[in-house]
PDB file of N, CA, C and O in Angstrom:
ATOM      1  N   MET A   1    -113.551-115.601  89.934  1.00  0.00           N
ATOM      2  CA  MET A   1    -114.849-114.741  90.265  1.00  0.00           C
ATOM      3  C   MET A   1    -114.644-113.824  89.308  1.00  0.00           C
ATOM      4  O   MET A   1    -113.454-113.634  89.059  1.00  0.00           O
ATOM      5  N   THR A   2    -115.992-112.725  88.229  1.00  0.00           N
ATOM      6  CA  THR A   2    -115.727-111.847  88.014  1.00  0.00           C
ATOM      7  C   THR A   2    -116.658-110.467  88.565  1.00  0.00           C
ATOM      8  O   THR A   2    -117.595-110.989  89.168  1.00  0.00           O
ATOM      9  N   ALA A   3    -116.717-109.955  88.588  1.00  0.00           N
ATOM     10  CA  ALA A   3    -116.609-108.022  88.642  1.00  0.00           C
ATOM     11  C   ALA A   3    -118.607-107.681  88.568  1.00  0.00           C
ATOM     12  O   ALA A   3    -119.337-108.353  87.838  1.00  0.00           O
ATOM     13  N   ILE A   4    -118.878-107.094  89.036  1.00  0.00           N
ATOM     14  CA  ILE A   4    -120.110-106.874  88.766  1.00  0.00           C
ATOM     15  C   ILE A   4    -119.764-105.891  88.910  1.00  0.00           C
ATOM     16  O   ILE A   4    -119.123-105.615  89.923  1.00  0.00           O
ATOM     17  N   THR A   5    -120.177-104.523  87.510  1.00  0.00           N
ATOM     18  CA  THR A   5    -120.547-103.589  87.225  1.00  0.00           C
ATOM     19  C   THR A   5    -121.962-102.738  87.050  1.00  0.00           C
ATOM     20  O   THR A   5    -122.832-103.027  86.229  1.00  0.00           O
ATOM     21  N   THR A   6    -122.016-101.655  87.965  1.00  0.00           N
ATOM     22  CA  THR A   6    -123.389-100.599  87.324  1.00  0.00           C
ATOM     23  C   THR A   6    -123.064 -99.459  86.584  1.00  0.00           C
ATOM     24  O   THR A   6    -121.959 -98.925  86.671  1.00  0.00           O
ATOM     25  N   VAL A   7    -123.498 -99.264  86.234  1.00  0.00           N
ATOM     26  CA  VAL A   7    -123.484 -97.997  84.972  1.00  0.00           C
ATOM     27  C   VAL A   7    -124.325 -97.345  85.721  1.00  0.00           C
ATOM     28  O   VAL A   7    -125.317 -98.052  85.901  1.00  0.00           O
ATOM     29  N   THR A   8    -124.422 -96.190  86.323  1.00  0.00           N
ATOM     30  CA  THR A   8    -125.058 -95.290  87.137  1.00  0.00           C
ATOM     31  C   THR A   8    -124.893 -94.099  87.000  1.00  0.00           C
ATOM     32  O   THR A   8    -123.711 -93.778  87.125  1.00  0.00           O
ATOM     33  N   THR A   9    -125.468 -93.413  86.826  1.00  0.00           N
ATOM     34  CA  THR A   9    -125.307 -91.387  86.408  1.00  0.00           C
ATOM     35  C   THR A   9    -125.367 -91.409  87.678  1.00  0.00           C
ATOM     36  O   THR A   9    -125.286 -92.322  88.499  1.00  0.00           O
ATOM     37  N   ALA A  10    -125.604 -89.687  87.802  1.00  0.00           N
ATOM     38  CA  ALA A  10    -125.918 -88.197  89.233  1.00  0.00           C
ATOM     39  C   ALA A  10    -126.925 -88.206  88.713  1.00  0.00           C
ATOM     40  O   ALA A  10    -127.392 -87.176  89.198  1.00  0.00           O
ATOM     41  N   SER A  11    -127.686 -88.582  88.061  1.00  0.00           N
ATOM     42  CA  SER A  11    -128.841 -87.679  87.861  1.00  0.00           C
ATOM     43  C   SER A  11    -129.805 -89.965  88.521  1.00  0.00           C
ATOM     44  O   SER A  11    -130.238 -90.440  89.571  1.00  0.00           O
ATOM     45  N   LYS A  12    -129.650 -90.381  87.345  1.00  0.00           N
ATOM     46  CA  LYS A  12    -130.976 -91.927  87.826  1.00  0.00           C
ATOM     47  C   LYS A  12    -130.052 -91.930  89.347  1.00  0.00           C
ATOM     48  O   LYS A  12    -130.721 -91.729  90.361  1.00  0.00           O
ATOM     49  N   LEU A  13    -128.740 -92.124  89.493  1.00  0.00           N
ATOM     50  CA  LEU A  13    -128.850 -91.316  91.408  1.00  0.00           C
ATOM     51  C   LEU A  13    -130.688 -90.451  92.161  1.00  0.00           C
ATOM     52  O   LEU A  13    -131.805 -90.721  92.603  1.00  0.00           O
ATOM     53  N   ALA A  14    -129.650 -89.227  91.770  1.00  0.00           N
ATOM     54  CA  ALA A  14    -130.646 -88.244  91.844  1.00  0.00           C
ATOM     55  C   ALA A  14    -132.131 -88.906  91.978  1.00  0.00           C
ATOM     56  O   ALA A  14    -132.490 -88.782  93.149  1.00  0.00           O
ATOM     57  N   ASP A  15    -132.967 -89.464  91.314  1.00  0.00           N
ATOM     58  CA  ASP A  15    -134.067 -90.034  91.054  1.00  0.00           C
ATOM     59  C   ASP A  15    -134.331 -90.982  91.691  1.00  0.00           C
ATOM     60  O   ASP A  15    -135.550 -91.135  91.772  1.00  0.00           O
ATOM     61  N   TYR A  16    -133.552 -91.988  92.386  1.00  0.00           N
ATOM     62  CA  TYR A  16    -133.781 -92.675  93.323  1.00  0.00           C
ATOM     63  C   TYR A  16    -133.555 -91.657  94.583  1.00  0.00           C
ATOM     64  O   TYR A  16    -134.391 -92.139  95.347  1.00  0.00           O
ATOM     65  N   TYR A  17    -133.054 -90.714  95.205  1.00  0.00           N
ATOM     66  CA  TYR A  17    -133.142 -89.768  95.575  1.00  0.00           C
ATOM     67  C   TYR A  17    -134.190 -89.404  96.319  1.00  0.00           C
ATOM     68  O   TYR A  17    -134.362 -89.455  97.537  1.00  0.00           O
ATOM     69  N   LEU A  18    -134.872 -89.028  95.442  1.00  0.00           N
ATOM     70  CA  LEU A  18    -136.040 -88.201  95.164  1.00  0.00           C
ATOM     71  C   LEU A  18    -137.328 -89.315  95.718  1.00  0.00           C
ATOM     72  O   LEU A  18    -137.886 -89.428  96.809  1.00  0.00           O
ATOM     73  N   TRP A  19    -137.519 -90.212  94.110  1.00  0.00           N
ATOM     74  CA  TRP A  19    -138.267 -91.468  94.550  1.00  0.00           C
ATOM     75  C   TRP A  19    -138.193 -91.921  96.154  1.00  0.00           C
ATOM     76  O   TRP A  19    -139.130 -92.587  96.594  1.00  0.00           O
ATOM     77  N   PHE A  20    -137.627 -91.738  96.599  1.00  0.00           N
ATOM     78  CA  PHE A  20    -137.013 -92.794  98.441  1.00  0.00           C
ATOM     79  C   PHE A  20    -137.706 -91.901  98.838  1.00  0.00           C
ATOM     80  O   PHE A  20    -138.827 -92.201  99.249  1.00  0.00           O
ATOM     81  N   ALA A  21    -137.234 -90.359  98.854  1.00  0.00           N
ATOM     82  CA  ALA A  21    -137.921 -89.244  99.729  1.00  0.00           C
ATOM     83  C   ALA A  21    -139.500 -88.969  99.461  1.00  0.00           C
ATOM     84  O   ALA A  21    -140.571 -88.611  99.950  1.00  0.00           O
ATOM     85  N   ASN A  22    -139.077 -89.241  98.753  1.00  0.00           N
ATOM     86  CA  ASN A  22    -141.349 -89.019  98.038  1.00  0.00           C
ATOM     87  C   ASN A  22    -142.173 -90.667  99.306  1.00  0.00           C
ATOM     88  O   ASN A  22    -143.005 -90.856 100.193  1.00  0.00           O
ATOM     89  N   ASP A  23    -141.194 -91.364  98.508  1.00  0.00           N
ATOM     90  CA  ASP A  23    -142.073 -92.220  99.591  1.00  0.00           C
ATOM     91  C   ASP A  23    -142.218 -92.317 100.638  1.00  0.00           C
ATOM     92  O   ASP A  23    -143.261 -92.917 100.897  1.00  0.00           O
ATOM     93  N   VAL A  24    -141.278 -91.801 102.058  1.00  0.00           N
ATOM     94  CA  VAL A  24    -141.121 -91.987 102.898  1.00  0.00           C
ATOM     95  C   VAL A  24    -142.130 -90.507 103.252  1.00  0.00           C
ATOM     96  O   VAL A  24    -141.505 -90.235 104.277  1.00  0.00           O
ATOM     97  N   GLY A  25    -142.837 -89.757 103.200  1.00  0.00           N
ATOM     98  CA  GLY A  25    -143.018 -88.330 103.053  1.00  0.00           C
ATOM     99  C   GLY A  25    -141.778 -87.590 103.169  1.00  0.00           C
ATOM    100  O   GLY A  25    -141.804 -87.739 104.391  1.00  0.00           O
ATOM    101  N   SER A  26    -140.816 -86.990 103.007  1.00  0.00           N
ATOM    102  CA  SER A  26    -140.571 -86.298 103.093  1.00  0.00           C
ATOM    103  C   SER A  26    -139.770 -85.969 101.994  1.00  0.00           C
ATOM    104  O   SER A  26    -139.754 -86.464 100.867  1.00  0.00           O
ATOM    105  N   TYR A  27    -139.056 -84.996 102.518  1.00  0.00           N
ATOM    106  CA  TYR A  27    -138.537 -84.110 100.623  1.00  0.00           C
ATOM    107  C   TYR A  27    -136.761 -83.288 100.427  1.00  0.00           C
ATOM    108  O   TYR A  27    -135.831 -83.359 101.230  1.00  0.00           O
ATOM    109  N   LEU A  28    -136.786 -82.838  99.596  1.00  0.00           N
ATOM    110  CA  LEU A  28    -135.458 -82.562  99.287  1.00  0.00           C
ATOM    111  C   LEU A  28    -135.037 -81.507  98.761  1.00  0.00           C
ATOM    112  O   LEU A  28    -135.899 -81.312  97.905  1.00  0.00           O
ATOM    113  N   SER A  29    -134.261 -80.631  98.667  1.00  0.00           N
ATOM    114  CA  SER A  29    -134.049 -79.372  98.300  1.00  0.00           C
ATOM    115  C   SER A  29    -132.968 -79.713  97.277  1.00  0.00           C
ATOM    116  O   SER A  29    -132.128 -80.610  97.214  1.00  0.00           O
ATOM    117  N   ASN A  30    -133.251 -78.795  96.588  1.00  0.00           N
ATOM    118  CA  ASN A  30    -131.835 -78.681  94.796  1.00  0.00           C
ATOM    119  C   ASN A  30    -130.356 -78.993  95.856  1.00  0.00           C
ATOM    120  O   ASN A  30    -129.210 -79.280  95.511  1.00  0.00           O
ATOM    121  N   HIS A  31    -130.869 -78.825  97.055  1.00  0.00           N
ATOM    122  CA  HIS A  31    -128.703 -78.194  97.645  1.00  0.00           C
ATOM    123  C   HIS A  31    -128.233 -79.307  98.414  1.00  0.00           C
ATOM    124  O   HIS A  31    -127.104 -79.798  98.388  1.00  0.00           O
ATOM    125  N   LYS A  32    -129.856 -79.873  99.546  1.00  0.00           N
ATOM    126  CA  LYS A  32    -129.209 -81.460 100.129  1.00  0.00           C
ATOM    127  C   LYS A  32    -129.370 -82.474  98.794  1.00  0.00           C
ATOM    128  O   LYS A  32    -129.028 -83.657  98.796  1.00  0.00           O
ATOM    129  N   LEU A  33    -129.780 -81.981  98.011  1.00  0.00           N
ATOM    130  CA  LEU A  33    -128.816 -83.045  96.802  1.00  0.00           C
ATOM    131  C   LEU A  33    -128.571 -83.469  96.557  1.00  0.00           C
ATOM    132  O   LEU A  33    -128.584 -84.686  96.370  1.00  0.00           O
ATOM    133  N   GLN A  34    -127.766 -81.923  96.227  1.00  0.00           N
ATOM    134  CA  GLN A  34    -126.262 -82.318  95.262  1.00  0.00           C
ATOM    135  C   GLN A  34    -125.256 -82.933  96.520  1.00  0.00           C
ATOM    136  O   GLN A  34    -124.375 -83.792  96.474  1.00  0.00           O
ATOM    137  N   LYS A  35    -125.889 -81.940  97.894  1.00  0.00           N
ATOM    138  CA  LYS A  35    -125.191 -82.886  99.119  1.00  0.00           C
ATOM    139  C   LYS A  35    -124.728 -84.286  99.019  1.00  0.00           C
ATOM    140  O   LYS A  35    -123.648 -84.776  98.688  1.00  0.00           O
ATOM    141  N   LEU A  36    -126.009 -84.855  99.453  1.00  0.00           N
ATOM    142  CA  LEU A  36    -126.245 -85.998  99.274  1.00  0.00           C
ATOM    143  C   LEU A  36    -125.906 -87.707  98.099  1.00  0.00           C
ATOM    144  O   LEU A  36    -126.086 -88.908  98.298  1.00  0.00           O
ATOM    145  N   LEU A  37    -125.129 -86.542  96.434  1.00  0.00           N
ATOM    146  CA  LEU A  37    -125.174 -86.732  95.647  1.00  0.00           C
ATOM    147  C   LEU A  37    -123.489 -87.086  96.258  1.00  0.00           C
ATOM    148  O   LEU A  37    -123.110 -88.257  96.270  1.00  0.00           O
ATOM    149  N   TYR A  38    -122.659 -86.073  96.695  1.00  0.00           N
ATOM    150  CA  TYR A  38    -121.245 -85.704  97.184  1.00  0.00           C
ATOM    151  C   TYR A  38    -121.609 -86.818  97.684  1.00  0.00           C
ATOM    152  O   TYR A  38    -121.619 -87.761  96.893  1.00  0.00           O
ATOM    153  N   TYR A  39    -121.934 -87.037  98.814  1.00  0.00           N
ATOM    154  CA  TYR A  39    -121.634 -88.858 100.273  1.00  0.00           C
ATOM    155  C   TYR A  39    -121.180 -89.160  99.504  1.00  0.00           C
ATOM    156  O   TYR A  39    -120.037 -89.358  99.094  1.00  0.00           O
ATOM    157  N   ALA A  40    -122.524 -89.251  99.105  1.00  0.00           N
ATOM    158  CA  ALA A  40    -122.274 -91.516  97.427  1.00  0.00           C
ATOM    159  C   ALA A  40    -121.527 -91.176  97.108  1.00  0.00           C
ATOM    160  O   ALA A  40    -120.639 -91.530  97.884  1.00  0.00           O
ATOM    161  N   GLN A  41    -121.073 -90.523  96.237  1.00  0.00           N
ATOM    162  CA  GLN A  41    -119.386 -89.903  95.671  1.00  0.00           C
ATOM    163  C   GLN A  41    -118.384 -90.529  96.440  1.00  0.00           C
ATOM    164  O   GLN A  41    -117.570 -91.394  96.117  1.00  0.00           O
ATOM    165  N   ALA A  42    -118.635 -89.775  97.832  1.00  0.00           N
ATOM    166  CA  ALA A  42    -116.944 -89.575  98.792  1.00  0.00           C
ATOM    167  C   ALA A  42    -117.445 -91.540  98.908  1.00  0.00           C
ATOM    168  O   ALA A  42    -116.776 -92.263  98.170  1.00  0.00           O
ATOM    169  N   TRP A  43    -118.316 -92.104  99.608  1.00  0.00           N
ATOM    170  CA  TRP A  43    -117.632 -92.853  99.895  1.00  0.00           C
ATOM    171  C   TRP A  43    -118.122 -94.019  99.131  1.00  0.00           C
ATOM    172  O   TRP A  43    -117.748 -94.915  99.888  1.00  0.00           O
ATOM    173  N   TYR A  44    -118.844 -94.760  97.909  1.00  0.00           N
ATOM    174  CA  TYR A  44    -118.311 -94.679  97.421  1.00  0.00           C
ATOM    175  C   TYR A  44    -117.111 -95.379  96.453  1.00  0.00           C
ATOM    176  O   TYR A  44    -116.943 -96.514  96.005  1.00  0.00           O
ATOM    177  N   LEU A  45    -116.192 -93.804  96.348  1.00  0.00           N
ATOM    178  CA  LEU A  45    -115.262 -94.115  96.238  1.00  0.00           C
ATOM    179  C   LEU A  45    -113.945 -94.671  97.459  1.00  0.00           C
ATOM    180  O   LEU A  45    -112.993 -95.451  97.413  1.00  0.00           O
ATOM    181  N   ALA A  46    -114.343 -94.080  98.129  1.00  0.00           N
ATOM    182  CA  ALA A  46    -113.695 -94.846  99.961  1.00  0.00           C
ATOM    183  C   ALA A  46    -113.578 -96.247 100.002  1.00  0.00           C
ATOM    184  O   ALA A  46    -112.960 -96.784 100.921  1.00  0.00           O
ATOM    185  N   PHE A  47    -113.985 -96.745  99.310  1.00  0.00           N
ATOM    186  CA  PHE A  47    -114.602 -98.324 100.239  1.00  0.00           C
ATOM    187  C   PHE A  47    -114.292 -99.008  98.043  1.00  0.00           C
ATOM    188  O   PHE A  47    -113.225 -99.616  97.957  1.00  0.00           O
ATOM    189  N   GLU A  48    -115.056 -98.909  96.663  1.00  0.00           N
ATOM    190  CA  GLU A  48    -114.515 -99.036  95.896  1.00  0.00           C
ATOM    191  C   GLU A  48    -112.871 -98.688  95.625  1.00  0.00           C
ATOM    192  O   GLU A  48    -111.792 -99.060  96.086  1.00  0.00           O
ATOM    193  N   ASP A  49    -113.220 -98.008  94.880  1.00  0.00           N
ATOM    194  CA  ASP A  49    -111.889 -97.129  94.787  1.00  0.00           C
ATOM    195  C   ASP A  49    -112.309 -96.544  93.726  1.00  0.00           C
ATOM    196  O   ASP A  49    -111.348 -95.793  93.560  1.00  0.00           O
ATOM    197  N   THR A  50    -112.895 -96.349  93.016  1.00  0.00           N
ATOM    198  CA  THR A  50    -113.620 -95.469  91.601  1.00  0.00           C
ATOM    199  C   THR A  50    -115.065 -95.554  92.032  1.00  0.00           C
ATOM    200  O   THR A  50    -115.830 -96.065  92.850  1.00  0.00           O
ATOM    201  N   PRO A  51    -114.967 -94.628  90.837  1.00  0.00           N
ATOM    202  CA  PRO A  51    -115.737 -93.917  90.867  1.00  0.00           C
ATOM    203  C   PRO A  51    -117.274 -94.831  91.125  1.00  0.00           C
ATOM    204  O   PRO A  51    -117.453 -96.048  91.161  1.00  0.00           O
ATOM    205  N   LEU A  52    -118.715 -93.142  91.356  1.00  0.00           N
ATOM    206  CA  LEU A  52    -119.949 -94.202  91.384  1.00  0.00           C
ATOM    207  C   LEU A  52    -120.554 -93.886  89.833  1.00  0.00           C
ATOM    208  O   LEU A  52    -120.945 -94.858  89.186  1.00  0.00           O
ATOM    209  N   PHE A  53    -120.643 -92.409  89.176  1.00  0.00           N
ATOM    210  CA  PHE A  53    -120.679 -92.416  88.131  1.00  0.00           C
ATOM    211  C   PHE A  53    -119.744 -91.138  87.680  1.00  0.00           C
ATOM    212  O   PHE A  53    -118.833 -90.970  88.491  1.00  0.00           O
ATOM    213  N   ASP A  54    -119.734 -90.094  86.477  1.00  0.00           N
ATOM    214  CA  ASP A  54    -118.467 -89.565  86.212  1.00  0.00           C
ATOM    215  C   ASP A  54    -119.128 -88.405  85.789  1.00  0.00           C
ATOM    216  O   ASP A  54    -119.120 -88.117  84.592  1.00  0.00           O
ATOM    217  N   GLU A  55    -119.981 -87.353  87.019  1.00  0.00           N
ATOM    218  CA  GLU A  55    -120.401 -86.262  86.491  1.00  0.00           C
ATOM    219  C   GLU A  55    -119.141 -85.782  87.139  1.00  0.00           C
ATOM    220  O   GLU A  55    -118.597 -86.853  87.411  1.00  0.00           O
ATOM    221  N   ASP A  56    -118.443 -84.959  87.500  1.00  0.00           N
ATOM    222  CA  ASP A  56    -117.837 -83.883  88.824  1.00  0.00           C
ATOM    223  C   ASP A  56    -118.828 -82.432  88.599  1.00  0.00           C
ATOM    224  O   ASP A  56    -119.551 -81.817  87.815  1.00  0.00           O
ATOM    225  N   PHE A  57    -117.910 -82.465  90.640  1.00  0.00           N
ATOM    226  CA  PHE A  57    -119.006 -81.494  91.003  1.00  0.00           C
ATOM    227  C   PHE A  57    -117.989 -80.379  90.887  1.00  0.00           C
ATOM    228  O   PHE A  57    -116.816 -80.684  90.672  1.00  0.00           O
ATOM    229  N   GLU A  58    -118.375 -79.008  91.022  1.00  0.00           N
ATOM    230  CA  GLU A  58    -117.246 -78.033  90.683  1.00  0.00           C
ATOM    231  C   GLU A  58    -117.702 -77.648  92.508  1.00  0.00           C
ATOM    232  O   GLU A  58    -118.729 -78.118  92.999  1.00  0.00           O
ATOM    233  N   ALA A  59    -116.537 -76.552  93.479  1.00  0.00           N
ATOM    234  CA  ALA A  59    -117.407 -75.747  94.758  1.00  0.00           C
ATOM    235  C   ALA A  59    -117.560 -75.020  93.723  1.00  0.00           C
ATOM    236  O   ALA A  59    -116.961 -74.600  92.733  1.00  0.00           O
ATOM    237  N   TRP A  60    -119.136 -74.985  94.569  1.00  0.00           N
ATOM    238  CA  TRP A  60    -119.691 -73.306  94.627  1.00  0.00           C
ATOM    239  C   TRP A  60    -119.547 -73.522  96.305  1.00  0.00           C
ATOM    240  O   TRP A  60    -118.923 -74.253  97.074  1.00  0.00           O
ATOM    241  N   VAL A  61    -121.111 -71.753  96.412  1.00  0.00           N
ATOM    242  CA  VAL A  61    -120.975 -71.628  97.404  1.00  0.00           C
ATOM    243  C   VAL A  61    -120.962 -72.056  99.289  1.00  0.00           C
ATOM    244  O   VAL A  61    -120.441 -71.868 100.388  1.00  0.00           O
ATOM    245  N   HIS A  62    -122.203 -72.894  98.331  1.00  0.00           N
ATOM    246  CA  HIS A  62    -122.634 -73.862  99.039  1.00  0.00           C
ATOM    247  C   HIS A  62    -122.364 -75.222  99.695  1.00  0.00           C
ATOM    248  O   HIS A  62    -122.741 -75.714 100.758  1.00  0.00           O
ATOM    249  N   GLY A  63    -121.551 -75.681  98.658  1.00  0.00           N
ATOM    250  CA  GLY A  63    -121.235 -77.155  98.087  1.00  0.00           C
ATOM    251  C   GLY A  63    -120.438 -76.663  97.256  1.00  0.00           C
ATOM    252  O   GLY A  63    -119.896 -75.629  96.866  1.00  0.00           O
ATOM    253  N   PRO A  64    -120.637 -78.710  96.988  1.00  0.00           N
ATOM    254  CA  PRO A  64    -119.978 -79.324  96.110  1.00  0.00           C
ATOM    255  C   PRO A  64    -121.489 -79.361  95.169  1.00  0.00           C
ATOM    256  O   PRO A  64    -122.552 -79.408  95.789  1.00  0.00           O
ATOM    257  N   THR A  65    -121.484 -79.341  94.034  1.00  0.00           N
ATOM    258  CA  THR A  65    -122.473 -78.799  92.893  1.00  0.00           C
ATOM    259  C   THR A  65    -122.305 -79.680  91.954  1.00  0.00           C
ATOM    260  O   THR A  65    -121.118 -79.982  92.068  1.00  0.00           O
ATOM    261  N   ILE A  66    -123.000 -80.634  90.598  1.00  0.00           N
ATOM    262  CA  ILE A  66    -122.809 -80.995  89.650  1.00  0.00           C
ATOM    263  C   ILE A  66    -124.026 -80.005  89.277  1.00  0.00           C
ATOM    264  O   ILE A  66    -125.158 -80.332  89.632  1.00  0.00           O
ATOM    265  N   PRO A  67    -123.782 -78.578  88.437  1.00  0.00           N
ATOM    266  CA  PRO A  67    -124.058 -77.348  87.875  1.00  0.00           C
ATOM    267  C   PRO A  67    -125.095 -77.822  86.626  1.00  0.00           C
ATOM    268  O   PRO A  67    -125.940 -76.968  86.354  1.00  0.00           O
ATOM    269  N   ALA A  68    -125.148 -79.063  85.829  1.00  0.00           N
ATOM    270  CA  ALA A  68    -126.146 -79.866  84.864  1.00  0.00           C
ATOM    271  C   ALA A  68    -127.303 -79.812  85.196  1.00  0.00           C
ATOM    272  O   ALA A  68    -128.241 -79.155  84.742  1.00  0.00           O
ATOM    273  N   LEU A  69    -127.194 -80.949  86.498  1.00  0.00           N
ATOM    274  CA  LEU A  69    -128.128 -81.450  87.442  1.00  0.00           C
ATOM    275  C   LEU A  69    -128.992 -79.889  88.458  1.00  0.00           C
ATOM    276  O   LEU A  69    -130.198 -79.751  88.663  1.00  0.00           O
ATOM    277  N   PHE A  70    -128.196 -79.233  88.767  1.00  0.00           N
ATOM    278  CA  PHE A  70    -128.609 -78.127  89.735  1.00  0.00           C
ATOM    279  C   PHE A  70    -129.171 -77.536  88.556  1.00  0.00           C
ATOM    280  O   PHE A  70    -130.340 -77.870  88.361  1.00  0.00           O
ATOM    281  N   TYR A  71    -128.797 -76.950  87.926  1.00  0.00           N
ATOM    282  CA  TYR A  71    -129.731 -76.362  86.366  1.00  0.00           C
ATOM    283  C   TYR A  71    -131.453 -76.962  86.168  1.00  0.00           C
ATOM    284  O   TYR A  71    -132.624 -76.677  86.417  1.00  0.00           O
ATOM    285  N   GLU A  72    -130.575 -77.984  85.533  1.00  0.00           N
ATOM    286  CA  GLU A  72    -132.342 -79.031  85.773  1.00  0.00           C
ATOM    287  C   GLU A  72    -133.466 -79.126  86.724  1.00  0.00           C
ATOM    288  O   GLU A  72    -134.638 -79.213  86.356  1.00  0.00           O
ATOM    289  N   TYR A  73    -133.060 -79.106  88.037  1.00  0.00           N
ATOM    290  CA  TYR A  73    -134.025 -79.016  89.457  1.00  0.00           C
ATOM    291  C   TYR A  73    -134.170 -77.422  89.451  1.00  0.00           C
ATOM    292  O   TYR A  73    -135.079 -77.009  90.171  1.00  0.00           O
ATOM    293  N   LYS A  74    -133.660 -76.759  88.976  1.00  0.00           N
ATOM    294  CA  LYS A  74    -133.446 -75.107  89.232  1.00  0.00           C
ATOM    295  C   LYS A  74    -135.095 -74.388  88.526  1.00  0.00           C
ATOM    296  O   LYS A  74    -136.114 -73.756  88.805  1.00  0.00           O
ATOM    297  N   GLU A  75    -134.110 -75.296  87.122  1.00  0.00           N
ATOM    298  CA  GLU A  75    -135.348 -74.993  86.538  1.00  0.00           C
ATOM    299  C   GLU A  75    -137.283 -74.638  86.558  1.00  0.00           C
ATOM    300  O   GLU A  75    -138.202 -73.824  86.470  1.00  0.00           O
ATOM    301  N   GLN A  76    -136.865 -75.926  86.737  1.00  0.00           N
ATOM    302  CA  GLN A  76    -138.862 -76.571  87.208  1.00  0.00           C
ATOM    303  C   GLN A  76    -138.954 -76.573  88.842  1.00  0.00           C
ATOM    304  O   GLN A  76    -139.961 -77.209  89.154  1.00  0.00           O
ATOM    305  N   PHE A  77    -138.386 -76.174  89.789  1.00  0.00           N
ATOM    306  CA  PHE A  77    -138.608 -75.878  91.012  1.00  0.00           C
ATOM    307  C   PHE A  77    -137.816 -75.070  91.638  1.00  0.00           C
ATOM    308  O   PHE A  77    -138.134 -74.875  92.811  1.00  0.00           O
ATOM    309  N   ASP A  78    -136.628 -74.376  91.157  1.00  0.00           N
ATOM    310  CA  ASP A  78    -136.493 -73.423  91.805  1.00  0.00           C
ATOM    311  C   ASP A  78    -136.363 -72.726  92.794  1.00  0.00           C
ATOM    312  O   ASP A  78    -135.732 -71.715  92.488  1.00  0.00           O
ATOM    313  N   TRP A  79    -136.789 -72.754  94.410  1.00  0.00           N
ATOM    314  CA  TRP A  79    -136.312 -73.216  95.174  1.00  0.00           C
ATOM    315  C   TRP A  79    -136.873 -73.438  96.453  1.00  0.00           C
ATOM    316  O   TRP A  79    -136.419 -73.172  97.566  1.00  0.00           O
ATOM    317  N   LYS A  80    -138.374 -74.191  95.968  1.00  0.00           N
ATOM    318  CA  LYS A  80    -138.672 -74.856  96.330  1.00  0.00           C
ATOM    319  C   LYS A  80    -138.215 -76.515  96.600  1.00  0.00           C
ATOM    320  O   LYS A  80    -137.280 -77.136  96.096  1.00  0.00           O
ATOM    321  N   PRO A  81    -139.431 -77.047  97.767  1.00  0.00           N
ATOM    322  CA  PRO A  81    -138.917 -78.195  96.585  1.00  0.00           C
ATOM    323  C   PRO A  81    -139.153 -79.233  96.357  1.00  0.00           C
ATOM    324  O   PRO A  81    -140.317 -79.518  96.638  1.00  0.00           O
ATOM    325  N   ILE A  82    -138.307 -80.393  95.757  1.00  0.00           N
ATOM    326  CA  ILE A  82    -138.130 -81.112  93.910  1.00  0.00           C
ATOM    327  C   ILE A  82    -139.683 -82.630  94.951  1.00  0.00           C
ATOM    328  O   ILE A  82    -140.147 -83.574  94.311  1.00  0.00           O
TER     329      ILE A  82
END
């Protein structure tokens, strides 16, 4: 049996989270999005023993953050919900 590998990125996962939040009538802030990505990475590592995506988190004051993704959404939305 061969293992099926899915190539994903933090950006693709963020797009999915944003789509889902909008679909159910909710919203995500930039910080909440970062935390969801962090938890997804942690759980995937715990169960699959391999990272879900390659991007690295940095320890920021308000929690773990992928800087490139944070600044991408900050530029568009500043501190408003995404």
